[in-house]
C-alpha positions as a Markdown table, in Angstrom:
| # | Residue | x | y | z |
|---|---|---|---|---|
| 1 | Met | -29.4 | -125.5 | -197.1 |
| 2 | Ala | -29.7 | -123.4 | -194.1 |
| 3 | Lys | -32.6 | -121.5 | -195.8 |
| 4 | Lys | -34.3 | -125.1 | -196.2 |
| 5 | Ala | -33.7 | -125.7 | -192.3 |
| 6 | Val | -35.3 | -122.4 | -191.3 |
| 7 | Ala | -38.3 | -122.9 | -193.6 |
| 8 | Ser | -39.1 | -126.3 | -192.1 |
| 9 | Leu | -39.0 | -124.8 | -188.6 |
| 10 | Gln | -41.5 | -122.0 | -189.6 |
| 11 | Ser | -44.4 | -124.8 | -190.4 |
| 12 | Gly | -46.7 | -126.4 | -188.2 |
| 13 | Glu | -45.3 | -128.3 | -185.5 |
| 14 | Gly | -41.8 | -126.6 | -186.1 |
| 15 | Arg | -42.8 | -123.4 | -183.8 |
| 16 | Ser | -42.5 | -125.5 | -180.6 |
| 17 | Tyr | -38.9 | -126.1 | -181.3 |
| 18 | Ala | -36.0 | -123.7 | -181.0 |
| 19 | Lys | -32.3 | -123.9 | -182.2 |
| 20 | Val | -30.1 | -123.8 | -179.3 |
| 21 | Ile | -26.5 | -122.7 | -179.8 |
| 22 | Lys | -24.1 | -123.6 | -176.8 |
| 23 | Met | -20.4 | -122.6 | -176.6 |
| 24 | Val | -18.3 | -125.2 | -175.1 |
| 25 | Lys | -14.6 | -125.5 | -174.2 |
| 26 | Ser | -12.8 | -128.5 | -175.6 |
| 27 | Pro | -10.9 | -130.4 | -173.0 |
| 28 | Lys | -8.5 | -131.7 | -176.0 |
| 29 | Ser | -7.3 | -128.4 | -177.3 |
| 30 | Gly | -8.6 | -125.8 | -174.9 |
| 31 | Ala | -10.4 | -124.0 | -177.7 |
| 32 | Tyr | -14.1 | -123.0 | -177.8 |
| 33 | Ile | -16.5 | -124.7 | -180.1 |
| 34 | Phe | -20.1 | -124.3 | -180.8 |
| 35 | Gln | -22.8 | -126.9 | -180.6 |
| 36 | Glu | -26.0 | -126.6 | -182.3 |
| 37 | Glu | -29.0 | -128.7 | -181.5 |
| 38 | Ile | -32.7 | -128.3 | -182.1 |
| 39 | Val | -34.5 | -128.7 | -178.8 |
| 40 | His | -38.3 | -128.3 | -177.7 |
| 41 | Asn | -39.0 | -125.1 | -176.3 |
| 42 | Glu | -40.2 | -126.5 | -172.8 |
| 43 | Lys | -36.5 | -127.9 | -172.6 |
| 44 | Val | -34.5 | -125.2 | -173.6 |
| 45 | Lys | -33.3 | -124.1 | -169.8 |
| 46 | Glu | -32.8 | -127.8 | -169.1 |
| 47 | His | -30.5 | -128.3 | -171.9 |
| 48 | Leu | -28.6 | -124.9 | -171.3 |
| 49 | Ala | -28.1 | -125.8 | -167.7 |
| 50 | Lys | -26.1 | -129.1 | -168.5 |
């Protein structure tokens, strides 16, 4: 499935988007979790600043 997702990002409009992986500390357990999102290239810094 991962190959399909990557292949869809390579064509046409998909190049203007980036996959952002952010490490966040869980308030419940205290462990770190990874949040993955696909964000437009112009809003990557804004997304990581949150």
